[in-house]
Steps between C-alpha positions, in 0.01 A plus 500: 500500500747558784661848504790393721829411329607139508725413792853420392672204654759600755797275565676586826778254427600706197547803724726296730706388200531862383616602848757219506631605158530864605684407819734274303596795280558719806718233659695464175574871480592537867684176578659411166519791260583756768822338622593391145466852358618675815234767493196373691641327806831543678544153644514156350225245557686183407250268670192651333649577156468141363125522555454866411664450160174346373294808592525633145252228407230677702 
């Protein structure tokens, strides 16, 4: 009988998807919610906001 624990499968692609989701949320808060609420960013990012609006899905 082997005393070592069974090796769990590791999926590197899942880590990349998690990173992309986390960055999407950061972009949402900085580029969309910040200017909309007026408390996180001073300027307006009109060219990035149409993309950053979907960051809440991350």
